[in-house]
C-alpha positions in Angstrom: 35.9 6.7 192.6 34.9 7.4 196.2 37.5 7.8 198.9 37.0 8.0 202.7 39.1 10.0 205.1 39.1 10.7 208.8 39.8 14.4 209.6 40.0 16.7 212.5 37.1 19.2 212.7 39.4 22.0 211.9 40.7 20.2 208.7 37.2 19.3 207.8 35.9 22.9 208.2 38.8 24.2 206.1 37.9 21.6 203.4 34.3 22.9 203.4 35.5 26.4 202.7 38.2 25.3 200.0 36.1 22.6 198.4 38.9 20.1 198.9 41.3 18.6 201.4 44.8 19.8 201.7 47.6 17.8 203.4 49.0 19.7 206.3 51.2 18.7 209.2 49.1 20.8 211.6 46.1 18.3 210.9 48.0 15.1 211.4 46.1 13.0 213.9 48.8 10.4 214.1 52.1 12.2 213.2 54.4 9.1 213.5 52.4 7.3 210.9 52.6 10.3 208.5 56.4 10.6 209.1 56.8 7.0 208.1 54.7 7.3 205.0 56.5 10.5 204.0 59.8 8.6 204.3 58.5 5.8 202.2 57.2 8.1 199.5 60.6 9.9 199.3 62.3 6.5 198.9 59.8 5.0 196.4 58.3 7.8 194.3 60.8 9.4 191.9 58.8 12.6 191.4 57.5 13.1 194.9 57.7 16.7 195.8 57.5 16.4 199.6 53.9 17.7 199.9 52.0 16.4 202.9 49.8 13.3 202.0 46.1 12.8 202.9 45.3 9.4 204.3 42.4 7.9 202.5 40.7 4.5 202.1 38.8 3.1 199.1 36.3 1.5 201.5 34.7 3.0 204.5 37.0 2.1 207.4 35.5 0.0 210.2 36.2 2.2 213.3 35.2 -0.7 215.6 38.2 -2.8 214.3 41.3 -0.6 215.0 42.2 2.7 216.5 42.1 5.3 213.7 42.1 8.4 215.9 44.0 9.2 219.0 42.0 9.6 222.2 40.7 13.1 222.8 40.8 14.2 219.2 37.6 15.6 217.8 37.2 14.1 214.3 34.8 13.3 211.5 34.7 10.5 208.9 33.5 11.7 205.4 33.6 10.7 201.8 
């Protein structure tokens, strides 16, 4: 299965070195959305260990439709 994710340049460069993405609060582009998601995961997932999530889509997001990245953040979209 292919997933799409929008990442900061820093996060993408780190993924290129590691060979995979790692969730990290320092790479959150929209921190309030991640905080909400983590709260929901803690409530709903019995075995959730609290590790930072990575936001992904199963279809390439249409960046013309909604604001996926805060203004002024240098980012890339990759699969």
